[in-house]
Each structure stands twice: as structure tokens, then as C-alpha cells.
C-alpha positions, 0 to 999 in steps of 0.5 A: 509488166515488161520485166517479168522474170527478167532483170531490169536494165537500170544502167541502160535506163539511166544512160538513156533517160534519167541521166540526160541533161533534160531530166537532170534539170527537171529533177533539180526543179522538182527538188527545189520545189520540195525544199521550198515547201520543206522550209515552210513546214508544209512537208517533211521527210518521210511524211508520205506527201509529194509536192504537186504542181497545180500546172505541171512543169511539163505543161509550162508551169513554174516553181512559184509558191502559188503553183505548189501544194502538198498532196498524198503520194497516192493522189499525186502519182495517179492522174488521167491519161489519154489513150496513148498513155500521155498525161491529159 
């Protein structure tokens, strides 16, 4: 836990990571996938589900319907990592 008894530098995080053009584009792709499944009635706001990309966008996956599925947040946000903490 890096921020024990310290304020988290949200502004700095946004400027250096979340606000970069690359991250904005990735976020837009994730939001588009969520909207697609929402229109189909697979997910809805507050249902506790995430849209999962079977092949992650970071690994060359797409937002094609065949690459998307709904998963509970607890299952989608925990996955195997390498010794350097990168996603396998």
C-alpha cells in the first residue's frame, strides 16, 4: 500500500497517466463495448457486472461482439500476473 497515511496525488495521476491521449482512447473503447452490451440488455447500470474482452485490447483484441462477454466484477478484475506484476 503506497499511500498509507498520505494523501493520494489524484491530480498528478491524471496528468501523468489517466489524462494521456493513449489512455483516453482505451477508455473510449471500453465505454463503447459497455454501451454495445447495454443496448442488447446483457448489462445495465448498477448490476455489478463488467464487460470482459476475451482477448484483451492490450493483447490485440477488438470490440467485436464475438470478443465480449459479461462477468461479475470480482471475476473480471482479478487475473493471473507474471512475477513482474504484468498480466499473463
